[in-house]
Backbone of each chain as nested JSON, in Angstrom:
{
  "chains": [
    {"id": "A", "residues": [
      {"number": 1, "name": "MET", "atoms": {"N": [-1.996, 5.006, -28.261], "CA": [-0.971, 5.41, -27.281], "C": [-1.147, 4.582, -26.008]}},
      {"number": 2, "name": "TYR", "atoms": {"N": [-0.033, 4.049, -25.54], "CA": [-0.075, 3.22, -24.335], "C": [0.895, 3.77, -23.302]}},
      {"number": 3, "name": "ILE", "atoms": {"N": [0.579, 3.512, -22.037], "CA": [1.527, 3.819, -20.976], "C": [1.894, 2.502, -20.293]}},
      {"number": 4, "name": "ALA", "atoms": {"N": [3.184, 2.251, -20.179], "CA": [3.68, 1.054, -19.499], "C": [4.296, 1.478, -18.171]}},
      {"number": 5, "name": "LYS", "atoms": {"N": [3.831, 0.854, -17.09], "CA": [4.384, 1.119, -15.752], "C": [5.206, -0.094, -15.362]}},
      {"number": 6, "name": "ILE", "atoms": {"N": [6.497, 0.113, -15.141], "CA": [7.433, -0.984, -14.942], "C": [8.055, -0.852, -13.554]}},
      {"number": 7, "name": "TYR", "atoms": {"N": [8.012, -1.959, -12.793], "CA": [8.54, -1.978, -11.434], "C": [9.706, -2.955, -11.412]}},
      {"number": 8, "name": "VAL", "atoms": {"N": [10.874, -2.478, -11.021], "CA": [12.075, -3.307, -11.007], "C": [12.552, -3.435, -9.568]}},
      {"number": 9, "name": "THR", "atoms": {"N": [12.728, -4.654, -9.101], "CA": [13.246, -4.881, -7.748], "C": [14.357, -5.927, -7.82]}},
      {"number": 10, "name": "TYR", "atoms": {"N": [15.197, -5.952, -6.777], "CA": [16.198, -7.007, -6.688], "C": [15.514, -8.353, -6.494]}},
      {"number": 11, "name": "LYS", "atoms": {"N": [16.144, -9.404, -7.001], "CA": [15.692, -10.755, -6.693], "C": [15.853, -10.997, -5.19]}},
      {"number": 12, "name": "PRO", "atoms": {"N": [15.034, -11.88, -4.605], "CA": [15.081, -12.068, -3.145], "C": [16.455, -12.492, -2.627]}},
      {"number": 13, "name": "SER", "atoms": {"N": [17.239, -13.195, -3.447], "CA": [18.545, -13.668, -2.985], "C": [19.616, -12.576, -2.99]}},
      {"number": 14, "name": "ILE", "atoms": {"N": [19.315, -11.41, -3.576], "CA": [20.312, -10.341, -3.708], "C": [20.168, -9.356, -2.545]}},
      {"number": 15, "name": "LEU", "atoms": {"N": [21.28, -9.004, -1.94], "CA": [21.275, -8.046, -0.837], "C": [20.813, -6.673, -1.337]}},
      {"number": 16, "name": "ASP", "atoms": {"N": [19.947, -6.031, -0.573], "CA": [19.421, -4.721, -0.944], "C": [19.919, -3.701, 0.081]}},
      {"number": 17, "name": "PRO", "atoms": {"N": [21.131, -3.151, -0.119], "CA": [21.708, -2.278, 0.911], "C": [20.921, -0.995, 1.134]}},
      {"number": 18, "name": "LYS", "atoms": {"N": [20.336, -0.436, 0.061], "CA": [19.55, 0.793, 0.255], "C": [18.325, 0.515, 1.126]}},
      {"number": 19, "name": "GLY", "atoms": {"N": [17.661, -0.614, 0.855], "CA": [16.506, -0.98, 1.669], "C": [16.886, -1.14, 3.131]}},
      {"number": 20, "name": "GLU", "atoms": {"N": [18.018, -1.789, 3.393], "CA": [18.468, -1.975, 4.781], "C": [18.769, -0.637, 5.455]}},
      {"number": 21, "name": "SER", "atoms": {"N": [19.397, 0.274, 4.7], "CA": [19.7, 1.597, 5.269], "C": [18.422, 2.339, 5.623]}},
      {"number": 22, "name": "ILE", "atoms": {"N": [17.437, 2.259, 4.733], "CA": [16.183, 2.969, 4.99], "C": [15.497, 2.371, 6.207]}},
      {"number": 23, "name": "LYS", "atoms": {"N": [15.539, 1.041, 6.335], "CA": [14.923, 0.405, 7.502], "C": [15.599, 0.889, 8.79]}},
      {"number": 24, "name": "SER", "atoms": {"N": [16.929, 0.933, 8.797], "CA": [17.638, 1.429, 9.986], "C": [17.241, 2.871, 10.3]}},
      {"number": 25, "name": "ALA", "atoms": {"N": [17.16, 3.695, 9.256], "CA": [16.808, 5.102, 9.471], "C": [15.4, 5.218, 10.042]}},
      {"number": 26, "name": "LEU", "atoms": {"N": [14.48, 4.405, 9.536], "CA": [13.1, 4.458, 10.04], "C": [13.035, 4.015, 11.497]}},
      {"number": 27, "name": "HIS", "atoms": {"N": [13.837, 3.023, 11.863], "CA": [13.855, 2.596, 13.268], "C": [14.404, 3.716, 14.156]}},
      {"number": 28, "name": "ARG", "atoms": {"N": [15.438, 4.414, 13.668], "CA": [15.965, 5.55, 14.455], "C": [14.928, 6.662, 14.6]}},
      {"number": 29, "name": "LEU", "atoms": {"N": [14.041, 6.783, 13.599], "CA": [12.969, 7.791, 13.662], "C": [11.743, 7.266, 14.412]}},
      {"number": 30, "name": "ASN", "atoms": {"N": [11.89, 6.129, 15.073], "CA": [10.823, 5.534, 15.893], "C": [9.657, 4.942, 15.096]}},
      {"number": 31, "name": "TYR", "atoms": {"N": [9.89, 4.622, 13.832], "CA": [8.898, 3.829, 13.096], "C": [9.254, 2.359, 13.266]}},
      {"number": 32, "name": "GLU", "atoms": {"N": [9.037, 1.85, 14.483], "CA": [9.458, 0.495, 14.818], "C": [8.557, -0.562, 14.175]}},
      {"number": 33, "name": "THR", "atoms": {"N": [7.398, -0.143, 13.677], "CA": [6.472, -1.11, 13.091], "C": [6.912, -1.584, 11.709]}},
      {"number": 34, "name": "VAL", "atoms": {"N": [7.9, -0.897, 11.121], "CA": [8.376, -1.295, 9.786], "C": [9.329, -2.482, 9.934]}},
      {"number": 35, "name": "THR", "atoms": {"N": [8.967, -3.613, 9.347], "CA": [9.795, -4.812, 9.52], "C": [10.674, -5.096, 8.308]}},
      {"number": 36, "name": "ASP", "atoms": {"N": [10.338, -4.551, 7.16], "CA": [11.115, -4.857, 5.968], "C": [10.951, -3.734, 4.952]}},
      {"number": 37, "name": "VAL", "atoms": {"N": [12.06, -3.378, 4.293], "CA": [12.026, -2.323, 3.274], "C": [12.758, -2.821, 2.03]}},
      {"number": 38, "name": "THR", "atoms": {"N": [12.129, -2.654, 0.888], "CA": [12.76, -2.958, -0.396], "C": [12.755, -1.684, -1.218]}},
      {"number": 39, "name": "MET", "atoms": {"N": [13.896, -1.369, -1.836], "CA": [13.926, -0.213, -2.714], "C": [14.171, -0.66, -4.14]}},
      {"number": 40, "name": "GLY", "atoms": {"N": [13.371, -0.181, -5.054], "CA": [13.535, -0.538, -6.447], "C": [13.391, 0.67, -7.338]}},
      {"number": 41, "name": "LYS", "atoms": {"N": [13.213, 0.402, -8.622], "CA": [13.085, 1.466, -9.607], "C": [11.711, 1.388, -10.254]}},
      {"number": 42, "name": "TYR", "atoms": {"N": [11.259, 2.531, -10.7], "CA": [9.931, 2.624, -11.302], "C": [10.053, 3.429, -12.587]}},
      {"number": 43, "name": "PHE", "atoms": {"N": [9.557, 2.878, -13.672], "CA": [9.618, 3.565, -14.962], "C": [8.215, 3.723, -15.534]}},
      {"number": 44, "name": "GLU", "atoms": {"N": [7.972, 4.858, -16.142], "CA": [6.754, 5.028, -16.941], "C": [7.187, 5.332, -18.37]}},
      {"number": 45, "name": "LEU", "atoms": {"N": [6.726, 4.519, -19.305], "CA": [7.053, 4.713, -20.716], "C": [5.761, 4.991, -21.469]}},
      {"number": 46, "name": "LYS", "atoms": {"N": [5.788, 6.023, -22.302], "CA": [4.665, 6.237, -23.228], "C": [5.076, 5.706, -24.587]}},
      {"number": 47, "name": "LEU", "atoms": {"N": [4.212, 4.915, -25.201], "CA": [4.539, 4.282, -26.481], "C": [3.449, 4.546, -27.505]}},
      {"number": 48, "name": "GLU", "atoms": {"N": [3.882, 4.925, -28.714], "CA": [2.975, 5.077, -29.858], "C": [2.987, 3.77, -30.641]}},
      {"number": 49, "name": "ALA", "atoms": {"N": [2.54, 2.7, -30.015], "CA": [2.601, 1.388, -30.652], "C": [1.177, 0.859, -30.799]}},
      {"number": 50, "name": "ASP", "atoms": {"N": [1.036, -0.222, -31.56], "CA": [-0.298, -0.808, -31.651], "C": [-0.419, -1.974, -30.665]}},
      {"number": 51, "name": "ALA", "atoms": {"N": [-1.659, -2.389, -30.447], "CA": [-1.945, -3.353, -29.39], "C": [-1.181, -4.657, -29.553]}},
      {"number": 52, "name": "ALA", "atoms": {"N": [-0.902, -5.034, -30.8], "CA": [-0.26, -6.325, -31.041], "C": [1.203, -6.344, -30.62]}},
      {"number": 53, "name": "THR", "atoms": {"N": [1.855, -5.185, -30.666], "CA": [3.302, -5.171, -30.432], "C": [3.712, -4.547, -29.111]}},
      {"number": 54, "name": "VAL", "atoms": {"N": [2.787, -3.86, -28.429], "CA": [3.221, -3.064, -27.281], "C": [3.815, -3.937, -26.179]}},
      {"number": 55, "name": "GLU", "atoms": {"N": [3.209, -5.099, -25.918], "CA": [3.711, -5.915, -24.82], "C": [5.097, -6.489, -25.128]}},
      {"number": 56, "name": "SER", "atoms": {"N": [5.288, -6.983, -26.363], "CA": [6.609, -7.529, -26.697], "C": [7.661, -6.428, -26.716]}},
      {"number": 57, "name": "THR", "atoms": {"N": [7.271, -5.202, -27.112], "CA": [8.218, -4.087, -27.085], "C": [8.645, -3.781, -25.655]}},
      {"number": 58, "name": "VAL", "atoms": {"N": [7.681, -3.732, -24.748], "CA": [8.001, -3.424, -23.345], "C": [8.923, -4.501, -22.763]}},
      {"number": 59, "name": "GLN", "atoms": {"N": [8.631, -5.762, -23.056], "CA": [9.49, -6.837, -22.545], "C": [10.902, -6.723, -23.103]}},
      {"number": 60, "name": "ALA", "atoms": {"N": [11.01, -6.418, -24.397], "CA": [12.333, -6.309, -25.006], "C": [13.114, -5.144, -24.405]}},
      {"number": 61, "name": "ILE", "atoms": {"N": [12.435, -4.009, -24.162], "CA": [13.091, -2.842, -23.558], "C": [13.596, -3.174, -22.158]}},
      {"number": 62, "name": "CYS", "atoms": {"N": [12.769, -3.887, -21.386], "CA": [13.192, -4.268, -20.029], "C": [14.422, -5.155, -20.088]}},
      {"number": 63, "name": "ASP", "atoms": {"N": [14.363, -6.19, -20.909], "CA": [15.456, -7.164, -20.941], "C": [16.741, -6.542, -21.484]}},
      {"number": 64, "name": "GLN", "atoms": {"N": [16.593, -5.607, -22.415], "CA": [17.771, -5.072, -23.096], "C": [18.393, -3.884, -22.372]}},
      {"number": 65, "name": "LEU", "atoms": {"N": [17.565, -3.06, -21.739], "CA": [18.118, -1.814, -21.192], "C": [17.777, -1.563, -19.726]}},
      {"number": 66, "name": "LEU", "atoms": {"N": [16.53, -1.736, -19.352], "CA": [16.111, -1.227, -18.032], "C": [16.454, -2.153, -16.881]}},
      {"number": 67, "name": "VAL", "atoms": {"N": [16.532, -3.46, -17.147], "CA": [16.632, -4.429, -16.064], "C": [17.922, -5.238, -16.216]}},
      {"number": 68, "name": "ASN", "atoms": {"N": [18.638, -5.405, -15.12], "CA": [19.762, -6.338, -15.061], "C": [19.182, -7.696, -14.676]}},
      {"number": 69, "name": "VAL", "atoms": {"N": [18.963, -8.539, -15.668], "CA": [18.211, -9.772, -15.405], "C": [18.965, -10.752, -14.509]}},
      {"number": 70, "name": "ASN", "atoms": {"N": [20.266, -10.537, -14.312], "CA": [20.984, -11.394, -13.374], "C": [20.597, -11.118, -11.93]}},
      {"number": 71, "name": "MET", "atoms": {"N": [20.361, -9.865, -11.626], "CA": [20.144, -9.467, -10.23], "C": [18.735, -8.992, -9.956]}},
      {"number": 72, "name": "GLU", "atoms": {"N": [18.027, -8.598, -11.001], "CA": [16.75, -7.916, -10.777], "C": [15.599, -8.673, -11.435]}},
      {"number": 73, "name": "THR", "atoms": {"N": [14.439, -8.404, -10.923], "CA": [13.227, -8.959, -11.502], "C": [12.264, -7.797, -11.755]}},
      {"number": 74, "name": "TYR", "atoms": {"N": [11.308, -7.987, -12.661], "CA": [10.412, -6.88, -12.957], "C": [8.994, -7.374, -13.214]}},
      {"number": 75, "name": "ARG", "atoms": {"N": [8.055, -6.442, -13.029], "CA": [6.694, -6.687, -13.469], "C": [6.213, -5.401, -14.119]}},
      {"number": 76, "name": "TYR", "atoms": {"N": [5.177, -5.477, -14.915], "CA": [4.714, -4.278, -15.615], "C": [3.217, -4.332, -15.811]}},
      {"number": 77, "name": "GLU", "atoms": {"N": [2.661, -3.136, -15.982], "CA": [1.247, -2.976, -16.343], "C": [1.209, -2.097, -17.581]}},
      {"number": 78, "name": "ILE", "atoms": {"N": [0.339, -2.434, -18.515], "CA": [0.186, -1.613, -19.724], "C": [-1.247, -1.113, -19.783]}},
      {"number": 79, "name": "GLU", "atoms": {"N": [-1.383, 0.203, -19.922], "CA": [-2.718, 0.796, -20.005], "C": [-2.833, 1.562, -21.313]}},
      {"number": 80, "name": "ALA", "atoms": {"N": [-4.01, 1.491, -21.922], "CA": [-4.269, 2.298, -23.113], "C": [-4.597, 3.71, -22.671]}},
      {"number": 81, "name": "LEU", "atoms": {"N": [-4.049, 4.7, -23.382], "CA": [-4.347, 6.104, -23.09], "C": [-5.27, 6.636, -24.173]}},
      {"number": 82, "name": "GLU", "atoms": {"N": [-6.238, 7.448, -23.756], "CA": [-7.075, 8.123, -24.734], "C": [-6.239, 9.181, -25.453]}},
      {"number": 83, "name": "VAL", "atoms": {"N": [-6.356, 9.232, -26.755], "CA": [-5.647, 10.256, -27.524], "C": [-6.548, 11.48, -27.621]}},
      {"number": 84, "name": "GLN", "atoms": {"N": [-5.967, 12.642, -27.251], "CA": [-6.78, 13.874, -27.323], "C": [-6.928, 14.318, -28.777]}}
    ]},
    {"id": "B", "residues": [
      {"number": 1, "name": "MET", "atoms": {"N": [-0.428, -7.498, 9.557], "CA": [0.736, -7.171, 8.719], "C": [0.264, -6.558, 7.395]}},
      {"number": 2, "name": "TYR", "atoms": {"N": [0.87, -5.451, 7.037], "CA": [0.493, -4.769, 5.812], "C": [1.721, -4.579, 4.933]}},
      {"number": 3, "name": "ILE", "atoms": {"N": [1.464, -4.511, 3.638], "CA": [2.536, -4.132, 2.718], "C": [2.114, -2.837, 2.025]}},
      {"number": 4, "name": "ALA", "atoms": {"N": [3.017, -1.862, 2.049], "CA": [2.763, -0.585, 1.389], "C": [3.673, -0.495, 0.173]}},
      {"number": 5, "name": "LYS", "atoms": {"N": [3.063, -0.232, -0.981], "CA": [3.823, -0.044, -2.219], "C": [3.792, 1.435, -2.553]}},
      {"number": 6, "name": "ILE", "atoms": {"N": [4.964, 2.037, -2.607], "CA": [5.065, 3.493, -2.74], "C": [5.806, 3.827, -4.029]}},
      {"number": 7, "name": "TYR", "atoms": {"N": [5.203, 4.702, -4.827], "CA": [5.778, 5.099, -6.118], "C": [6.117, 6.581, -6.03]}},
      {"number": 8, "name": "VAL", "atoms": {"N": [7.37, 6.912, -6.265], "CA": [7.818, 8.304, -6.161], "C": [8.304, 8.752, -7.531]}},
      {"number": 9, "name": "THR", "atoms": {"N": [7.756, 9.86, -8.018], "CA": [8.202, 10.406, -9.307], "C": [8.425, 11.914, -9.151]}},
      {"number": 10, "name": "TYR", "atoms": {"N": [9.211, 12.475, -10.081], "CA": [9.38, 13.915, -10.084], "C": [8.052, 14.589, -10.42]}},
      {"number": 11, "name": "LYS", "atoms": {"N": [7.871, 15.784, -9.879], "CA": [6.73, 16.596, -10.297], "C": [6.895, 16.953, -11.777]}},
      {"number": 12, "name": "PRO", "atoms": {"N": [5.791, 17.186, -12.48], "CA": [5.895, 17.433, -13.931], "C": [6.777, 18.617, -14.297]}},
      {"number": 13, "name": "SER", "atoms": {"N": [6.887, 19.613, -13.422], "CA": [7.687, 20.8, -13.742], "C": [9.182, 20.579, -13.548]}},
      {"number": 14, "name": "ILE", "atoms": {"N": [9.576, 19.437, -12.966], "CA": [10.99, 19.183, -12.661], "C": [11.608, 18.35, -13.785]}},
      {"number": 15, "name": "LEU", "atoms": {"N": [12.784, 18.79, -14.233], "CA": [13.494, 18.064, -15.287], "C": [13.898, 16.679, -14.79]}},
      {"number": 16, "name": "ASP", "atoms": {"N": [13.706, 15.663, -15.629], "CA": [14.039, 14.279, -15.264], "C": [15.176, 13.808, -16.179]}},
      {"number": 17, "name": "PRO", "atoms": {"N": [16.436, 14.097, -15.814], "CA": [17.55, 13.796, -16.723], "C": [17.722, 12.308, -16.994]}},
      {"number": 18, "name": "LYS", "atoms": {"N": [17.473, 11.452, -15.986], "CA": [17.609, 10.016, -16.221], "C": [16.581, 9.538, -17.238]}},
      {"number": 19, "name": "GLY", "atoms": {"N": [15.355, 10.025, -17.103], "CA": [14.323, 9.652, -18.064], "C": [14.697, 10.068, -19.476]}},
      {"number": 20, "name": "GLU", "atoms": {"N": [15.247, 11.295, -19.614], "CA": [15.652, 11.781, -20.936], "C": [16.779, 10.924, -21.521]}},
      {"number": 21, "name": "SER", "atoms": {"N": [17.738, 10.529, -20.659], "CA": [18.848, 9.682, -21.124], "C": [18.332, 8.342, -21.613]}},
      {"number": 22, "name": "ILE", "atoms": {"N": [17.396, 7.77, -20.848], "CA": [16.857, 6.46, -21.236], "C": [16.11, 6.581, -22.56]}},
      {"number": 23, "name": "LYS", "atoms": {"N": [15.359, 7.671, -22.725], "CA": [14.632, 7.857, -23.985], "C": [15.607, 7.932, -25.159]}},
      {"number": 24, "name": "SER", "atoms": {"N": [16.694, 8.691, -24.995], "CA": [17.701, 8.784, -26.067], "C": [18.292, 7.414, -26.376]}},
      {"number": 25, "name": "ALA", "atoms": {"N": [18.603, 6.653, -25.301], "CA": [19.194, 5.325, -25.503], "C": [18.22, 4.415, -26.242]}},
      {"number": 26, "name": "LEU", "atoms": {"N": [16.942, 4.488, -25.888], "CA": [15.95, 3.633, -26.554], "C": [15.812, 4.003, -28.025]}},
      {"number": 27, "name": "HIS", "atoms": {"N": [15.896, 5.311, -28.332], "CA": [15.817, 5.705, -29.738], "C": [17.029, 5.194, -30.519]}},
      {"number": 28, "name": "ARG", "atoms": {"N": [18.218, 5.226, -29.862], "CA": [19.412, 4.683, -30.532], "C": [19.283, 3.178, -30.765]}},
      {"number": 29, "name": "LEU", "atoms": {"N": [18.526, 2.499, -29.871], "CA": [18.303, 1.055, -30.025], "C": [17.118, 0.752, -30.945]}},
      {"number": 30, "name": "ASN", "atoms": {"N": [16.629, 1.791, -31.623], "CA": [15.535, 1.662, -32.599], "C": [14.164, 1.393, -31.985]}},
      {"number": 31, "name": "TYR", "atoms": {"N": [13.994, 1.743, -30.709], "CA": [12.637, 1.743, -30.141], "C": [12.051, 3.14, -30.326]}},
      {"number": 32, "name": "GLU", "atoms": {"N": [11.734, 3.453, -31.589], "CA": [11.286, 4.807, -31.917], "C": [9.859, 5.073, -31.45]}},
      {"number": 33, "name": "THR", "atoms": {"N": [9.135, 4.012, -31.075], "CA": [7.746, 4.212, -30.659], "C": [7.638, 4.798, -29.251]}},
      {"number": 34, "name": "VAL", "atoms": {"N": [8.756, 4.823, -28.51], "CA": [8.718, 5.367, -27.153], "C": [8.773, 6.886, -27.229]}},
      {"number": 35, "name": "THR", "atoms": {"N": [7.725, 7.554, -26.739], "CA": [7.682, 9.012, -26.854], "C": [8.059, 9.712, -25.556]}},
      {"number": 36, "name": "ASP", "atoms": {"N": [7.971, 9.023, -24.433], "CA": [8.254, 9.694, -23.166], "C": [8.678, 8.65, -22.133]}},
      {"number": 37, "name": "VAL", "atoms": {"N": [9.69, 8.996, -21.317], "CA": [10.169, 8.098, -20.268], "C": [10.292, 8.877, -18.961]}},
      {"number": 38, "name": "THR", "atoms": {"N": [9.752, 8.327, -17.909], "CA": [9.905, 8.891, -16.571], "C": [10.567, 7.843, -15.71]}},
      {"number": 39, "name": "MET", "atoms": {"N": [11.579, 8.241, -14.937], "CA": [12.188, 7.301, -14.009], "C": [11.921, 7.768, -12.592]}},
      {"number": 40, "name": "GLY", "atoms": {"N": [11.473, 6.838, -11.768], "CA": [11.209, 7.173, -10.379], "C": [11.712, 6.081, -9.456]}},
      {"number": 41, "name": "LYS", "atoms": {"N": [11.245, 6.136, -8.218], "CA": [11.654, 5.16, -7.218], "C": [10.439, 4.37, -6.746]}},
      {"number": 42, "name": "TYR", "atoms": {"N": [10.723, 3.166, -6.305], "CA": [9.652, 2.276, -5.874], "C": [10.067, 1.653, -4.552]}},
      {"number": 43, "name": "PHE", "atoms": {"N": [9.219, 1.746, -3.556], "CA": [9.514, 1.175, -2.24], "C": [8.423, 0.186, -1.853]}},
      {"number": 44, "name": "GLU", "atoms": {"N": [8.844, -0.893, -1.228], "CA": [7.894, -1.789, -0.576], "C": [8.234, -1.834, 0.903]}},
      {"number": 45, "name": "LEU", "atoms": {"N": [7.266, -1.499, 1.746], "CA": [7.457, -1.526, 3.192], "C": [6.518, -2.554, 3.788]}},
      {"number": 46, "name": "LYS", "atoms": {"N": [7.039, -3.391, 4.655], "CA": [6.175, -4.264, 5.443], "C": [6.019, -3.653, 6.819]}},
      {"number": 47, "name": "LEU", "atoms": {"N": [4.778, -3.569, 7.277], "CA": [4.492, -2.921, 8.555], "C": [3.672, -3.838, 9.444]}},
      {"number": 48, "name": "GLU", "atoms": {"N": [4.083, -3.925, 10.701], "CA": [3.323, -4.635, 11.738], "C": [2.448, -3.619, 12.464]}},
      {"number": 49, "name": "ALA", "atoms": {"N": [1.522, -3.005, 11.734], "CA": [0.697, -1.958, 12.336], "C": [-0.756, -2.386, 12.282]}},
      {"number": 50, "name": "ASP", "atoms": {"N": [-1.615, -1.64, 12.964], "CA": [-3.04, -1.978, 12.859], "C": [-3.701, -1.084, 11.811]}},
      {"number": 51, "name": "ALA", "atoms": {"N": [-4.903, -1.491, 11.431], "CA": [-5.572, -0.851, 10.297], "C": [-5.762, 0.642, 10.505]}},
      {"number": 52, "name": "ALA", "atoms": {"N": [-5.944, 1.05, 11.769], "CA": [-6.251, 2.455, 12.046], "C": [-5.043, 3.359, 11.799]}},
      {"number": 53, "name": "THR", "atoms": {"N": [-3.829, 2.839, 11.97], "CA": [-2.659, 3.718, 11.922], "C": [-1.786, 3.516, 10.693]}},
      {"number": 54, "name": "VAL", "atoms": {"N": [-2.032, 2.448, 9.92], "CA": [-1.064, 2.112, 8.872], "C": [-0.972, 3.21, 7.819]}},
      {"number": 55, "name": "GLU", "atoms": {"N": [-2.13, 3.788, 7.442], "CA": [-2.084, 4.793, 6.375], "C": [-1.379, 6.065, 6.833]}},
      {"number": 56, "name": "SER", "atoms": {"N": [-1.672, 6.512, 8.054], "CA": [-1.008, 7.726, 8.536], "C": [0.487, 7.484, 8.729]}},
      {"number": 57, "name": "THR", "atoms": {"N": [0.87, 6.256, 9.129], "CA": [2.297, 5.938, 9.268], "C": [2.992, 6.009, 7.921]}},
      {"number": 58, "name": "VAL", "atoms": {"N": [2.375, 5.428, 6.894], "CA": [2.986, 5.445, 5.56], "C": [3.144, 6.877, 5.06]}},
      {"number": 59, "name": "GLN", "atoms": {"N": [2.117, 7.693, 5.25], "CA": [2.211, 9.094, 4.809], "C": [3.325, 9.825, 5.544]}},
      {"number": 60, "name": "ALA", "atoms": {"N": [3.429, 9.59, 6.859], "CA": [4.47, 10.268, 7.64], "C": [5.859, 9.833, 7.181]}},
      {"number": 61, "name": "ILE", "atoms": {"N": [6.029, 8.538, 6.903], "CA": [7.33, 8.018, 6.434], "C": [7.701, 8.649, 5.099]}},
      {"number": 62, "name": "CYS", "atoms": {"N": [6.722, 8.747, 4.191], "CA": [6.989, 9.359, 2.887], "C": [7.423, 10.808, 3.054]}},
      {"number": 63, "name": "ASP", "atoms": {"N": [6.645, 11.569, 3.829], "CA": [6.926, 13.0, 3.954], "C": [8.242, 13.26, 4.669]}},
      {"number": 64, "name": "GLN", "atoms": {"N": [8.571, 12.38, 5.628], "CA": [9.731, 12.644, 6.481], "C": [11.033, 12.108, 5.879]}},
      {"number": 65, "name": "LEU", "atoms": {"N": [10.959, 10.964, 5.176], "CA": [12.209, 10.323, 4.754], "C": [12.274, 9.983, 3.265]}},
      {"number": 66, "name": "LEU", "atoms": {"N": [11.223, 9.382, 2.725], "CA": [11.363, 8.775, 1.399], "C": [11.226, 9.772, 0.253]}},
      {"number": 67, "name": "VAL", "atoms": {"N": [10.471, 10.849, 0.483], "CA": [10.098, 11.732, -0.619], "C": [10.604, 13.143, -0.346]}},
      {"number": 68, "name": "ASN", "atoms": {"N": [11.217, 13.748, -1.351], "CA": [11.555, 15.17, -1.308], "C": [10.323, 15.92, -1.826]}},
      {"number": 69, "name": "VAL", "atoms": {"N": [9.515, 16.432, -0.902], "CA": [8.209, 16.972, -1.297], "C": [8.328, 18.24, -2.138]}},
      {"number": 70, "name": "ASN", "atoms": {"N": [9.496, 18.861, -2.162], "CA": [9.669, 20.032, -3.03], "C": [9.715, 19.644, -4.499]}},
      {"number": 71, "name": "MET", "atoms": {"N": [10.325, 18.487, -4.781], "CA": [10.569, 18.117, -6.169], "C": [9.776, 16.895, -6.609]}},
      {"number": 72, "name": "GLU", "atoms": {"N": [9.331, 16.098, -5.659], "CA": [8.759, 14.805, -6.005], "C": [7.31, 14.69, -5.532]}},
      {"number": 73, "name": "THR", "atoms": {"N": [6.617, 13.801, -6.162], "CA": [5.255, 13.494, -5.77], "C": [5.165, 11.982, -5.587]}},
      {"number": 74, "name": "TYR", "atoms": {"N": [4.188, 11.516, -4.811], "CA": [4.106, 10.081, -4.583], "C": [2.669, 9.611, -4.529]}},
      {"number": 75, "name": "ARG", "atoms": {"N": [2.513, 8.307, -4.784], "CA": [1.236, 7.647, -4.533], "C": [1.547, 6.314, -3.901]}},
      {"number": 76, "name": "TYR", "atoms": {"N": [0.581, 5.734, -3.244], "CA": [0.859, 4.474, -2.561], "C": [-0.386, 3.593, -2.561]}},
      {"number": 77, "name": "GLU", "atoms": {"N": [-0.126, 2.297, -2.393], "CA": [-1.197, 1.308, -2.209], "C": [-0.852, 0.539, -0.941]}},
      {"number": 78, "name": "ILE", "atoms": {"N": [-1.858, 0.244, -0.138], "CA": [-1.636, -0.548, 1.069], "C": [-2.469, -1.814, 0.967]}},
      {"number": 79, "name": "GLU", "atoms": {"N": [-1.813, -2.946, 1.141], "CA": [-2.52, -4.23, 1.084], "C": [-2.317, -4.966, 2.4]}},
      {"number": 80, "name": "ALA", "atoms": {"N": [-3.362, -5.643, 2.853], "CA": [-3.222, -6.494, 4.038], "C": [-2.566, -7.803, 3.613]}},
      {"number": 81, "name": "LEU", "atoms": {"N": [-1.63, -8.287, 4.436], "CA": [-0.976, -9.565, 4.171], "C": [-1.516, -10.598, 5.145]}},
      {"number": 82, "name": "GLU", "atoms": {"N": [-1.75, -11.795, 4.64], "CA": [-2.112, -12.899, 5.531], "C": [-0.913, -13.244, 6.404]}},
      {"number": 83, "name": "VAL", "atoms": {"N": [-1.149, -13.407, 7.689], "CA": [-0.07, -13.819, 8.589], "C": [-0.038, -15.346, 8.641]}},
      {"number": 84, "name": "GLN", "atoms": {"N": [1.154, -15.893, 8.408], "CA": [1.264, -17.362, 8.442], "C": [1.246, -17.864, 9.883]}}
    ]}
  ]
}
């Protein structure tokens, strides 16, 4: 059993309106030290796969469903889980 | 300059409808090895703060704006950035 942690963010060239809104809100709340905010998505997937296929499965899932590869970029970590 | 990476997910007792939808979609796409999907939010904040205050600032920002503490839980990592 594996757990894949996937982080999806906009590519740097793509405008991130939610991030900009949050930055404005933080400045209004007097958190002036915040200079930049990016908002993305975070997925945790549990997979009953074997070590040889888990990474290619995660990449295929990202490319096919979770990530808009035109606008977004992603990174992931895969950890083995102990089976009880 | 610091970068804070913040991961926000629903508490385990809260229904995660987006995660359930993604799991169903993955099963329809024949990714039957996926047993569980959680969808959350991911924030990256850049802060011009000093080491003594950066962690308390990040916690205050999460509690006040980024996280609904009734339904969501969060974890964060803070890294120092080299200033060019």
